[in-house]
N, C-alpha and C positions, 0 to 999 in steps of 0.2 A: 574331958576337958582334956589329956591329952593327945588322943587321934585329933579335937579341935586345932591345938597348935600346931601340931605336923602336917595341916592341915593348909595352915595359915603360912608355913615357914615356905612347905612346896611348893606353892600361888604366889612368896614370895620373889621366888628363885627363882619361879616361871619367868616371874614380870622382870624379875632385873635382865634374863639372857633375853629374852625378848628387847629389851633397851637397846644395849650391849648391841644383840643384833642389830639393828637398824641405826644407833649410831655409826657401827663399823661402815656397811650397806653405805651408809650417806655421805661419813665421810669422803670416801672417793668423786663423787660424783663433786660434792662443791670443792677440789683439787681442781676435779677439770676444769670448772666454769674460765679458772684465772689463766690458765693454758688455752685455751678454744681461745675465749679474746684478745690475746696479743698474738696467734695465730693470724686471726681477721687481722686484726692493727694492717702487723706485718705485709699478708698480703694486700692491701689496700693502699701500701706505703709504695711495695713491686709497682704497682698498676701505674699508681700515680707519678713515680718515678722514673722507672723506666723505656727507654729508647723505641724505638717503634724499630723489629728485627724486619719486616718483613713489607713492599706496598702490596698492597689492594690492586690490580689492574681491572679498571673495568673500558669497557667501550662505551663512544660514541653516546652511542642509540641509552645505556643504561644512567651514565654520567649528565645526560639532558631530560630524564628523568627522574633523578633523585635529586638535580637543583633544577625541579620544571621552572622557578621566580626569578630567577638569571637568563633563563631559553624568554621568561614570558617580556622581561623585559627589556629586552636585545630588539627582537622584535617589535615592541613600540616604538622604538629610538629609527631602529630604521626607515617604520614607516610616516615614521616625522624627517627625520630626511626628506624621502621619496616625495613626501608633499610638498617641501620644503623645497626642492630642487624644483618638481615645477615652479611654483612660481615664482621661483628667481630668474629660472631659463632664460637669458633670449630667446626672441622668434623670431627668426625673419625669415622672408617667403627667400630672399636674394639678400645672402648677411656678404660682408665683405670682410677679404681677408686678404693675407702678404703674400705674395711668391715669391721665392726667394732665392730659385735657382737661377744659372743660367750662364751663357758657356761664349767661349774664348775661341776666335777661329785662326790659324793661319797658316796660308799658302807658299809653299816650297816649293817650286817646283822640279825634277830631276833631281834631290835632293832623297837618299835614303832613309829610312826610320832613326838608322842610327846615329846620322848626321842630324835629321831632324830630332831627334831626340837629345843632339850635342853641344847644337847652334843658336839653338831655338826655345825649347822646352825648359830647360834648365835657366836665362835667366829673364823667360818669361815665369820661369813660376818666384824667383825671386822678389821682381816688380808685384806678381801679384800678392802674395806673404803682405807686400809692405802697406796694406791695410786692415786696419784695427775690422775692419767689419764682415775681412774673408774668415768659413771656418774654415780655420788649417784644416782640421781633420777628415770633412766632407768632402773637400774639392782635390781632383784625380786629374795627371793628360791621358791622351790618347795618344798613340804619333806614330804614325803612319809612312806610307811613299808618299809623299810632298805633302805631304798637309799634318798641323796639328791640331788637335778638341782639348780646349782645356772647359771641364763640369767646375763652376761655382758654386757656392753654396753663400749664405751670410749668415749671420749668427740670429739668431731668435732675435735679441731684442734692434733689430735692424726695421722701424717703421717705417719710414722714407723712402723705400728703392731703391725709383727717381731720383732722388739729391747721388745717392751712391754710382747711380750707373751712368749719369753724367760729368760725375764726376772719375770717375774711371775712363771712360772713355779720351774725354781729355787729356791725361794724362797716359795712355796708350797710343795715344796720334805722336806726342813728343818719346815717348816708347818707342818706336818704331823704328828712327831712325839709327840708335843703336844696334839695330838688326845684320845681321846676312846684307849683302846689295837686294841678291837672290830672291828674298823676300817680298810678294808682292802685293799680298794682300794680310791685314791683324783688323779683324772686325771685333770687339764683343755687341754674343747677344742675350737682350735681355727681355728678347717675347715669345721664351721657347713652350711657355708652358700656356701662352694665351690661343684659345680653342677658339672654333665658330660656333658662331648662338645665332644664327639665322643666314641659308641662303638660300640667296634672288638669281632669280635665271628670266631671262627675257628672250624671248625667242615671236621671229612672225613671219607670216609668207610673204606677206603683200611690202613691208619696208625695207630698205637696203638693209647695210652693216652698220655706214655711213648713220640716217635717222636714230639706230639703236642707239647706238655710243650717244646721240644727244642726248638720247631719252636717258639714259648709264647714268649721263653728267648728272642730272635736273635730278636724278630720284637721289644721287648722292650727298647733290646741295641740303637736299628738305633731310635727308637721314642725320646726316649733318648736327644740326637742331636741336637734337634730341643728345642730353646728355650721360644716357647710361651706357653711348656708345661710344667704343674708343677707337677703334681701327676701322677705316675701309677699308677692302681690294679688288680689282680688278679684273676678271679671268679673261682668260682668252679674246681679244679683240680684235675685231677687223676688221679696218678700215678699208679693202678695199676687196673684189670679188667678181673675178675673171671665170666668166660663165664658158660649160663645156662641152666639145661639142657634142653633147648628148641635149642637152637645152639648148641648141642654136637648133636641132634635128640637119648637122650638118654629122652625119658619120657615113663614112666611108668602110666597104669591107674591099681590106684586102685580097688578095691570094695568096695561098699557102702551098 
């Protein structure tokens, strides 16, 4: 009996020691859990509330690949705008546009460039800048010996250029009386940008020059009926032709 009691007491002591060791070993694990939870919470809170301390630099290709939806949207918008522009854009074979350039020429014989600048250029500039249709930034003068050229350009909002040039020419004739008496000519040129769209020549081995001139006048009368033609000019007209000795056969040989 004593042995059995001893064995029971020894087993009980062993069980108590094992339970104590288990409880002792479990105590630090249970104490670490709240520490881990608080550390995780602090880490998440720091990640949420912190400010970015560095900027990630990406190339254009990398950013386009990362944001491919935006790229596809932009490409679709560009394609749509291109198709819309093709449908709305006006198409004309011979479009009409307003030429806003012109010139004003003054002839002052015998005067140097300095005299032309002082006596003609300054008063003429004040007169030209009095018109609100003139673009002052793009208008400039060029003085030479005995001549002054003023290059004018009108504002972009001027649509009826013919009305302006007719008004400007009338005012220019009245302004000429205020210039020195040595100024022989003062003229406005508004067709400096006109170009020849068609050049017609006429020649004949049987007709005379007078007959060719009559044919040219008839051709001009017919061409004036066309609305698209604005200006007709004839150059190198000869009314008379004197035959030379080669044509009459009277060639004289003189000794050298």
